[in-house]
C-alpha positions, 0 to 999 in steps of 0.5 A, a space after each residue: 409782976 412786970 419789971 419797971 425797967 424792962 425796955 420795948 425795942 419792936 425790932 427784936 419782937 418774935 414772929 410768934 409774939 407778933 401774932 400774939 401782939 396782933 391778936 390782943 390789939 386787934 390790928 397788925 403791927 403795920 397799923 401802929 404807924 398809921 393808927 398810933 399807939 392806943 391803950 390796948 395796943 400798948 398794952 399788947 406790946 408790954 404784955 409780949 415783951 414782959 411774958 418773956 421774963 413772966 410766963 405767969 403774967 396775964 393781960 389783965 395785970 398789964 392793963 393796971 400799968 398807968 400811962 406813965 409806967 407804960 411810956 417808960 418802957 419805951 424811952 431810950 437808955 440814956 445811960 449807954 456810953 457813946 
């Protein structure tokens, strides 16, 4: 199960997670800025962050998310106090 409230912050990605991302996505992190986030790249990012709280999660489970669910994990937290 993936926490629907999970937020992805790429700047907080660990080096080991970056390696997992690159293996799953088939590209480096620097390629994201030039190639954008395809479904596979998006799923790979979600996977590495979701594994922090759910070690049993499989990549195939992440691939079952719809685009709205996946996109919501990248939205900024609008409830933060200024």
